N, C-alpha and C positions, 0 to 999 in steps of 0.2 A: 629840254629834259633836266629834271632835278637830280643832280649827282648823287646827293645823300639819299634820295628816295630810292634810287636804282641800287646803291651799294648797301649790303645789309650789315656785315660786320667785318672788321679788320683781323686778320690773323698775326699772331705774334711772330715777328721775324727780325727783331732789330738788330742781333748780333750774329746774323747768319755768315759764314764764310763764303767768299767768293769762289773758292775752289776746294777740292778735296783730293788729297794724294794718298793713294792706297799703299799696301805693304810692298807692292812691286815697284813703286815710285811712278806710277801712272797718275797724271793729273787729270781730273774730271772737272771741267768748268760748269759748275751746277748753275751759276747765273751768267748772263751773257754780257761779260764785261766788255767785248769788243762792241757789242750793240749799244752799250751805254755810252762809249766814246763818240760813236756816230751820232747818238741822240743828243748829247751835249753840244755837238756842233750845230745842230738845228737851232738850238736856242741857248746862247752862252751863259744866259741868267738861270738855266733850269738845269742844274747839275743833279742828276738822278742817281748818284751812287748809292744812296740809301733807299729810296723810295721804290726803285725797281725791285726791290725784295719783297714788298708788301703784297699780300695776297688777298684777294676779295672773293666773295661769293654772292651771286644775285639774290634778291628777296623772292624766293619761290616756295616759302614756307607753307603756303596755303595748298600746295601740291604735296606736301609731306615729303618732298625730295629736295636736296640741295641742288643748286645749279652748278655748272662747271666752274672750278676755281681758276682764277686768272690773276697776273700780276698787275700792278698799278700802271706799269708801263704799257701793258696791253690796253688798259682802259683809256690812257691818254692817247695812244695811237688811233683809237676810234675817231678822236676829234682832230688829231694833228696830221694825220695822213689821209690821202684821198682814195684809197683803194676801194673802200666799202661803197663810196659814193659812185665810183666808176664801174663797179663790178655788179651785174644783175645778181640778186640774191633769191629770186623765186625757184630757179631750178634746183639750187642747193637746198633750199628749205623743203621743197617737195621731195626731194631724194632722201632727206632725213626722216621725214614725217610720213611718208606714204605707208610704212608698215604699221603705224599706230592704230588705225581702225581695225585691222586684223588682230593686233595684240589686244585691243579692248574687247573684241568679241571672244577671244580665247580666255581672257580674264574672268569676263562676266559668266561665260558658259561653265567653266571649270569650278567657279565659286558657287554657282547654282547647284551643280551636280554633287560636288564634294564641299560644302561649306566648311571653312576652318573652324567656326564655332562649335562645331560637332565635337571636336577634339577636348573642349572644356567640359563636356557632359559625362555623367556617370555612365550612360549607355555605351559610349565609345569604349570604355574599359571593362564593362560588365558583359557586353554583347558581341564584342568584336574579338577575333583571333589575334594572336600576337603576330602572325604573318600580315594580317590586314592592317594592324596597326603600323607595322613597318612600311607597307605598301603605301600607306596613306601620305606618306612623305612625298611621293611622285606628284600628285595632283596639287599638293600644298606648295611643292617647288615651283610648278608651272604657274601658279598664280602670283607667287612671290616674285619670280623672275619677270613675268609680263608687266607686272605692276612697276617694277623699277625701270624697265625698258621705256615704258610710257612716259613716266615721270622725267627721265633724263633726256629723252629725245625731245620732249616739249621744251624743257629748259634750254637745249641746244637751239631749238626754233626761235626762242626769244632772243637768245644772243646774236643769231644770224640776222633777224629782222632789225635789230639794233645796230648792226654793222660791226659788232665786237669781234675781234680775232681774225679780221680779213687781212691776210698777208700774201704776197706773191709766191707762187708755187717754187719759184727758184730760191727762195730763202729756206725752204724745207722746215716749215714750222712743225712744232711738235705740241701735243696736248699740254695745256697749261704754261708751258715753257716759252712758246712763240718761236720767231725766227732763230735759226741756228747757224745760217751762213748766208753769204751774199748780201750783208747788210746795206751796202752801197746802193741796192736797189729801192730800199726803204727811204734813204736819205734823198736820193735823187727824185723819188716820187713826192716827198714832201715839199721839195723845193721847186719842183716844176710839175705841174699837172699833166703836161703833155707827155712826160715821161711814162706816165700809167697806161697810155694807149697801147692796146694789144698785150698788155702784161696779164698773164693768167693768174688768178687769185683763188684761194680757198679758205675754208673756216676750220682747219685742223685743230688750231689753237684752243677752240672751245668744245672739241668733241670729247665725250665722256666715255663711250663704250662702243664696241663693235661686236657683231653677232659671232665672230670667231671665238668669243669668250665660252659659248656653249657648244662649240664644234671641236675644239682641241681635245686631245686624247688624254692629256695630262693636267693636273691641277695648276701647276706652276705656270705654264703657258698660257692657261685660261685666264689667269690673274692678269697678264699683261694687257688683255683687251677689256678689262672691267674697271670702270670708274677711274679712267687713265689720268684725268687731270688731278684728282685727289692722290693718286699714286705718286705723281710727280712731287706733290707737297710733301708727302710722308717720306719718300726717298731723300728729298733735300734737306728737310728739317728734322728728321728722326733718324732714319737709317745711316746716313753719313755722319751724324753728329753723336750717335750712341757710342760710348767709349770702348764697350767690350764687344768685339766684332762676332763672336760666337753667338751672341745673343741679340744681334741687331734685328733679325727678322721677328723674333718673339716681342721685341720692344715695339716694333711697327704695329703689330697685330694688338697689343695692348693699348697703345695710343689710339688706334682705329676704334676698339671697343669703347673706350673713355669717350671718344668724340661721338659715338652714336648715342650714349647715354649710360645710365647706371643700372639697368636691367640685367640679371643674371644670364639671360638668354644671349645677350650680345658677347659677353665674355666667353661662355661655352661655345658659341660658334666660332669666333674669331681665334681664340686661343687654342682651339683644336687644330687649325690649319698648320702652324709651325711643327707640331709633333708628327703630323702625317707627312710633311714635306721631307722629313729626314729619311723616311723609308722610301718615298717616291724618288728622291734624288739618287739614292743608292741603287734602286731598281733600274731607273733610266740609263744610269751609267753602265750597269751590267748588261742591259739589253743591247746598248750601242756597241759594246765590245764582244757580244756573244754572236758566234756563227751558227745561225740556225737556219733551217730549211725555209727557203723564201716562200714556199706554199703556206707555211704558218702564218706569215705576216698579216694577212687580212683577218684571220680569226683572232690573232693577239690584238690587233687595233680595235676590233669590235669589243673584246672582253674588256680592254682598257678604258674605252669610252663608256660602257655600261657601268662599270665599277666606279669611274669618276662622277658620272651623273647621279648615281645612287648616293655615293658619298655626299656630294654637295647638297642634294635634297635633304639628307638627313641633318647636315649642320644647319641649312636655312630653316629647318623645322624650329629649332631653338630660338632662332631670330624672331619667330612670330608667337611662340610661347611666352617669351619675355620673363616671366617671374620664375624665381628658384623653385617654388612649390610646383608649379605647373610642369617645369622642366624635368625635376626630380621624379614626379609621378609618372610622366611618360617614359623616362629612362628605366625606371624600375619595371615598368608594365611590359617592356620588351627585353627584360633581362640583360641589358647592356649589349645586346647582340650586335647591334651595328658597329659599336667601338671594337668590340672583340673581332668582328670579322674584318673590319677596315684595317686597323693597326696590326692585329695579328696575322691576318692573311697577307698584308704587304710584307711583314716580317719573313713569313714562311716562303713566299714567293721569291724574296731576295736571297733566302739561303738555298732555296732550290737552284736558283739561277747561278750562284756562286759554285755550288757543287758540280753542277753541269759544266760550267767553264773550266773548273779544275780537271774534270775528266776528260774533256776535249783537249786541254793543254797537255795533259799527261799523255794521251794517246799520240798526239803530234810529236812529243819529245822521244816516244818510244820508237815510232816509225823513222824519226831522224837519226 
């Protein structure tokens, strides 16, 4: 295999700190320094105190989707450890790709019935009502999401077939980061192929997304299951390095928008998320502390889920409109209603929950 042909580009990471200490004094080892020590013992001439920080992406630009991001150490382990050669990959490959035909059918059908090109025509604005223009974000989101699922699952399949990111389950690998514990299992496997026998392995290191991203009721938990390997890079190289803690999340989304390109739609979509998270975090905390009737829980969960999907569909719409002119035309045509409803509604819900909580606390104090 031509290494340079498989590797597409090198991500800047030369002065990345090995760990980060937060304001409470807790240290988070963002890079596996312990694993590096084990690796250096495998080959004393190969000291990877720097190159383990380098992150690559496979060349899948013809799919218009990036492949999972992974460290140079993970790339070397594909050749230096025997786990992929001793582990059957077909079952794992089928498990990750079996949903692709269904997603392809959904994408083609929805795109045929509700073509997104219609949004760029005058008829969409002259002949359709405001409610229909808002509703059109639903099929557009379905097309957008299914397309990305297909692209990222296919890129995961390429990595699995190449044997990239195959590690013992006992090492508890994480997306992009790789092994997080029991590094001796990797060392013993590299030194003695017989040690691999019976060792259960997986390819979690190259996983990009899980379907839980679309089944969580809140935006923040949904994000944790989406583009997970890129999130690791953003957390390690942007979030933990940004000097102003209050603006770290905003900085992450600005960098993410810049990463996607220079279209206004990317910035409108991604930079809207931090603003909404301020209200969502407040509501989530209040709902956790609020003693409400348990029979209301299913209804609240359904409302929260529909609210989240509608909001994410609206954000994704700009991701496809791209240009500022198209984005502004659409926003004006719906009279900014989605923004008013999402941010204003979240603010009002937060105030209502806070007022209810005060009333409940006041009643409890009176009874006491």
